Residue, then its C-alpha position, 0 to 999 in steps of 0.5 A: x514919136x521919136x522924141x520920147x525914145x531919144x529923151x530916154x536914151x539921153x537920160x540913160x547916157x547921163x546916168x552911164x557917164x556918171x557911173x563909176x564903171x564907165x570911168x574905170x573902163x575909160x569910156x566916159x569921154x566917148x559916152x559924153x560926146x555921144x550924149x552931146x550929139x544926141x542932145x542936139x539931135x533931140x531938139x531937132x526931133x521935137x520940132x520934126x515930131x510936130x511937123x509930121x502931123x501936118x503934110x509932112x514929106x516922106x523924107x521927114x518921116x523916114x529921117x524920124x524913123x531912122x533917128x528913132x532906130x539910132x536911139x534904140x541902138x544906143x539904148x541897146x549898147x548901154x544896156x549891153x554894157x550894164x549887163x556885162x559889168x553887172x554880171x562881172x560884179x555878181x560873179x565877184x560877189x558870189x566868189x567872195x561868199x565862198x571864201x577862196x582866199x588868195x586864189x579868189x583874189x587872183x582869179x578876180x584880178x584876171x577876170x577884171x582885166x579881161x572884162x575891162x578889155x572886152x567890154x571897153x573894146x566892144x562899147x568903143x566899137x559900138x559907140x564909133x558905129x553909132x556916131x557914124x550913123x548920127x553923122x550920116x543922119x545929119x548929112x542926109x538932112x542937109x543933102x535932101x534938104x529935110x526941113x526940121x526946125x527946133x521946137x518952140x520954148x513954150x511947147x514944153x511948158x509946165x503947168x501949175x496944179x490946181x486941186x480944185x480942177x479935179x472936180x467936174x464942177x462945170x456940170x452944175x452950171x453948164x448942165x443945170x437944166x438937164x440936171x434938174x429935169x433928170x432929177x425930177x424924173x428920178x424922184x418923180x416930183x410930178x407924180x406921173x411915173x407909176x412904173x420902174x422907169x428907165x431914164x437914158x442919157x445919150x450923147x457922143x463920147x466926150x459930151x459929159x454923160x458920166x459926169x452928169x450921171x455921177x452928179x445925179x447919183x451923189x445928190x443927197x436928195x436922190x440918195x435919200x429917196x431910194x433904199x438901194x443904190x448901185x453904180x455899175x460900169x459896163x466894160x465891153x469885153x466881159x461876159x454877161x454873168x460878170x456884169x451880174x456879179x458886178x451888180x450883185x457885189x454893189x447891191x449885196x454890200x448894202x443888204x444883210x445876207x439872208x440866213x442860209x446864203x452861200x457863195x454857191x447860190x446863183x448870183x442872178x437869183x440872189x440879186x433879184x431877191x435882194x432887190x425885190x420889194x425895194x426901191x432901187x437906183x441902178x446906174x448902168x454907165x456906158x452901155x454899148x450893146x442892146x443885147x447886153x441891155x436885154x439881158x441885164x434888164x431881165x435881172x432887175x425886178x420891176x419894182x414900182x418907184x425904182x429907177x435905172x439910169x442909163x448912159x450910152x452913146x447909142x442913138x435915139x432910134x436904137x434905145x427908143x424901145x427901152x422905156x417908151x414912156x420916158x423920152x431919152x435925154x440927148x446931151x447937146x454940145x455946150x453953147x457959147x455961154x456955158x462953154x466959156x464958163x467951163x473954159x475960163x474955170x479951167x484956164x483962170x480958176x477963180x481969177x477974173x480973165x484979163x481984159x485982152x482975153x475979152x477984147x480979142x474974143x478968144x473963146x469964139x476961136x475955142x468954140x469953133x475949134x472944139x465945137x462945144x465938146x466939153x472934153x475938147x474944151x478942157x484939153x485945149x484949156x490945159x494947153x493954153x493955161x500955161x501960155x503967155x496971152x496974147x502972143x503964145x495963144x495966137x501961136x496955138x490957134x494958128x496950129x489949130x487952123x488951116x486956111x482960116x478954118x478950124x482943123x478937126x477936133x482930134x487935132x487938139x489931142x495932137x497939140x496937147x500931146x506935143x505941148x507936153x514937156x519931154x519928161x511927160x510924153x512917155x508917162x502919158x503914152x504909158x496909159x496905152x499899156x492898159x485897155x480902154x475903160x480902165x481905172x488905175x491906182x496911181x501908186x502902181x502907175x508911178x512905180x512903173x514909170x520909175x522902173x522904166x526910167x521916166x522919172x527924173x530925180x529932183x533934189x530933196x524929193x523922192x522919185x515917188x513924189x516927183x512921179x506924183x507931180x508928173x501925174x498931177x500935171x497930166x490931170x491939170x492939163x485935162x489929159x487924165x481924169x481923177x475918179x476918186x480922192x482919199x480923205x486927205x484930198x490926194x488922188x486915189x484913182x485915175x482914168x483916161x477918156x476913151x477918145x484920148x486912149x484911142x489917140x495914145x494907142x495909135x501914137x504909141x504903136x506908130x512910134x514903136x513905143x509900145x506894141x499892143x496885142x491880144x496874144x503874143x503873135x507879134x509880126x516882128x518880135x526881134x524889134x519889140x521893146x515894150x509889149x502889152x498883152x490884153x487878153x480877157x478870154x484866156x488865162x493862158x497864152x503862149x509867149x514865144x522866147x523871141x523878144x531879144x530887145x524887150x524891155x517891158x512886158x505888161x500882161x492882163x489876163x483873165x484869172x481863173x478864180x476857180x483855183x484855190x485861193x484865200x481871196x474869194x471870201x474877202x469883202x470889198x470895201x469901196x465902190x471902185x474896190x468892189x469892181x477892182x477885185x471883181x473886174x480884174x478877174x471878170x473879163x472872162x475865163x477861158x473854158x478851153x484852158x484846163x486847170x492844169x495848164x500853167x505858164x512856164x515863162x520860158x521866154x525870159x531866157x531870150x529877153x535879157x534886157x527886161x526892166x519891167x515884168x507885170x503879169x496880171x492873171x497869167x496862169x503859173x505856179x512858179x517863176x523859172x530860175x532864169x529870172x535871176x539872170x535878168x539883172x536889169x529888172x526893176x519891177x516884178x509884179x505877179x498877181x495870180x492865185x496859182x503862184x506859190x513860190x519865188x525862185x532862189x535866184x531872186x537875190x541876184x536882182x540887184x536893181x529890183x525896185x518893186x516886188x508885187x506878189x499880192x493875190x498870190x500864195x507866196x509865203x517867203x523868198x530867200x533870205x538873201x533877197x532882203x539884201x537888195x539895196x535898191x528895193x523900194x516897194x515890197x507888196x505881198x499877202x502873208x510873206x515871211x519877213x526874216x532877219x536882215x543885216x543890210x540897211x534898206x534905206x530906199x525901202x518905202x513900202x512894206x506890205x503884207x508881211x509877217x514877222x519871224x519868231x526870232x525878233x528881239x529889240x536888237x535883232x529886228x529887220x525893221x531896224x534896217x528899214x527906218x525910212x519906210x513910209x508905209x508898213x502893213x504887218x500881221x501875225x504879231x504876238x507878245x514876243x514881237x511887241x518890244x522889238x516893234x515898239x523900238x523900231x517904230x520910234x526910229x521911223x520918222x517918215x511913216x505915213x501909213x501903219x497897219x498892224x494885226x495880231x494878238x497883242x500890239x504895241x501902243x506907243x504909236x500914239x505918243x512917240x514923236x516919230x509918228x508925226x507924219x502918220x496919216x493912216x492908222x489901222x489896228x487889229x488886236x489888243x493894245x499892250x499897255x494902253x492904260x499906261x499911256x492915258x496920262x500922256x499926250x497923243x502926238x499924231x498931228x497929221x492923222x486923218x484915218x483911224x481904224x480900231x478893231x478887236x480891242x478894249x476901249x475906255x472913256x479916257x482913251x476916247x477923250x484923248x482921241x478927241x484932241x487929234x486935230x486932223x482926224x477925219x474918219x474913225x471906225x471902232x469895230x468889234x471893240x469892248x467899251x468899259x462903260x455903258x455910255x460912250x460920250x463924245x464930250x467935245x473935240x474931234x474938230x475935223x471928224x466927218x465920218x464915224x462908224x461903230x460896228x459890234x461895239x458891245x456893252x454900250x447902251x447910250x451914245x452921246x455926241x456933245x454940243x462941242x463935239x464933231x462940228x463937221x460930222x456928216x455921216x454916222x454909221x452904226x452896225x450890230x451894236x446890240x445893246x445900244x438903244x439911245x442916240x443923242x446928237x446935241x451938236x445941232x447936227x448942222x453938217x450931218x447928212x446921213x445916219x446909217x443903222x443896221x440890224x438895230x431896230x430898237x433904237x429907231x423908235x427911240x430916235x423918232x420919239x426924241x429927235x424928229x430932226x435926227x430921225x429925218x437923217x436916217x435912210x429909208x426904213x425897210x422891212x426886208x423879206x429874207x428868202x431862205x430854204x425855210x421860206x420867208x423870214x422878216x427882218x428889220x434894218x435901216x441903211x443908207x446907200x451911195x457910192x463912196x461915202x461910208x465905204x471910204x471909212x474902211x479904205x485908206x489910199x496909198x496915194x499920198x505916201x506910195x503905200x498900200x491898197x489894202x485895208x488890213x486883215x479881212x479886208x479886200x485887197x483892191x486890184x490895181x486896175x478896174x474895168x469901167x466905162x468912163 
């Protein structure tokens, strides 16, 4: 795919032509001329890219390969130019710091003249040679009569995004019969199942197995039927004990830990004990090996009434022995009727298809080409929905047919890729840099796209907003799947189907866009421009320093969790968060690598053009000082618990946009680092935030930092970061609150705020600068909160509110009731001023309410006019609470979760039978300890994401953090799951 390579270089030339240094060195005319030539060449390349998928001649393939090589030569020349100019500017800046006076000025003048001469001469020579190569390409095209027509206008069309298409609604129509049959089996409505049944869903990839399983898993009737739920995705490359740990984390989050349990207890034993004498539903999604099944089923106790729901592409014969009493269900291809329902919903949404659609019988062609495979129908619909009917539709179908017969289904993937606008092709191929069956946080993905230069700036929009628009367009085309959305409806987790991932890997490698390896033994290291190393066995891999043209290094290794780290004890907060923290380390730890084997990253010395370094799990203790010489670097992500310090040369990285050192022990960096004006995102664990005097107007995310001791209202680093969208700050004390309050009044764009400390400011509730705030998480006592009770709270866009470890009054609760968009509220470890907490009215949008360890209250009352949309009510360890009154009719209330509060249950049963029916099944768990069996009482609800979402705020809407605050697990950036 030469198109993406040429497009990126043309964009770089545009930046270079506009750069001040280009004009000063008098090479701007040559750069503009080269850019024009490449732009014309780009139009031909797009058409040739499409032609190569047919019976392309060897001459055309050779011409495309040479065109791509020329584009790479241009990129090398541009980057070399930037390297020399920026190195010169860096020397000047360092000289000014040392203050040499007129000697410094004279030296700089001489150096400047020499630099201009050498750089201008070198670039001019390179541009001249490249122009000769382009002329030679054009001449060869004519001489050998290589056919390459310019691309069609519609082949780069954009698509409107319809948020409703994020949902897989087709299953309720097209798979309704299968859904009802499986639901009856799971709930044993016929009463003929008297054992722990294994219910299997079979079918080839893309047939909709996982979609149907998710609908069953989240069905309210099924959720209420079982005491414990667990959804376990089965990554193909991890060890059995890691499968067990994934399952254990799912189950243990729903069951109180028994006294005496500790992290050294065998996970298999604890899992079996937790499920013993409980009815459970466990979904094993994506089984690929019978040996895995034989091992996993042995861990799950044979409890009557429990169910295991299995999805697999193995055939009937291979799994027939799993449960001989329950016949597996093999999903067929969609028939004409249900396939057309899916197609029309994807193309036309809620609108009625035009008459010409019916008269020309278009769906019959769609069905013949897609064979009724749901994934193929959805992807083809993504292509056609932006096309003019009938003219462009007919053109599309012509490309998917040969001699009147449909081409193979995989031709749909090629057409969908070719149809992407040029700015989306590189973004889509970037998914190949992660292994299959991975779920990604879109925020990290967009940051990487920006660092690579894929995102084109738009007027009045941030690069992050434009990047999210790119992602939404890929979703609307059916190429990317949304796995989860946040409370505000924004995309929180995304994935890509295995069939599309395999296509992308092939496309990326064939076009030299990306090399993918398990080790660094690359055949031609001198030509590699992007390298993805995916190794789930080793925490250490030797990487030679022989990648002179490398732009991006993306590594995913098995991190050794045996190293000292504070992250092992953190508890996960969501379904995917559970898997996130585990699976980033679960993909096996090499037993052959000693704990003292640390990577030195010496390859950095030979990779001067690096723009992206993203190393997950690679074992290292520090970064080499040479990293400061990689002045093109825009993204630096190191996630490994061994990393303890950053080198002093970090301040030289003038182009750095993102520093991500979460899941490390990095406590600080040099003060000069905070003078890098290009910084956009800094994400850490507990890194010291020193005073800085340079305005960081590009900084949008500041996560995991602690203040220094020297803050006052005039000397506060946040005063230079007023364009922040996301702020996570811990270690706050009384000496910081005045300065922090003043800084918050200046932050007009803040959408996420997470504060933790002994004393916190309270002005975020009343200051008008917080109008854009969507998520507010506070851990600690609020200073002067009683003084604000007479003021109006100005948080019109707040959707998630967590209040922890503070004192509340009824007046404060009444103020919160006026917030119009508040959807999720959690009150945890708080002291309430009265014995009755009364929600009189208000809370018009609240859907989820969680109370945990709220002391002193004996009665909770939800009034008739309060919380009309409440669907989930959870109460944990509120020891004094014995009365619950829900007076609003509880029309939307689906579940009431009560943990470790047995006294309140009998009262609810006596006073409100309807409310009692909302409670998750009562259980009397037998907790196994070293002293024997201890009876306990608790009531809980299970399920994937609902209650757990209360404690996790997405960064998707505002490019912020993935953590929920101190004591909450930091969600990993990618999660191994089978889709």
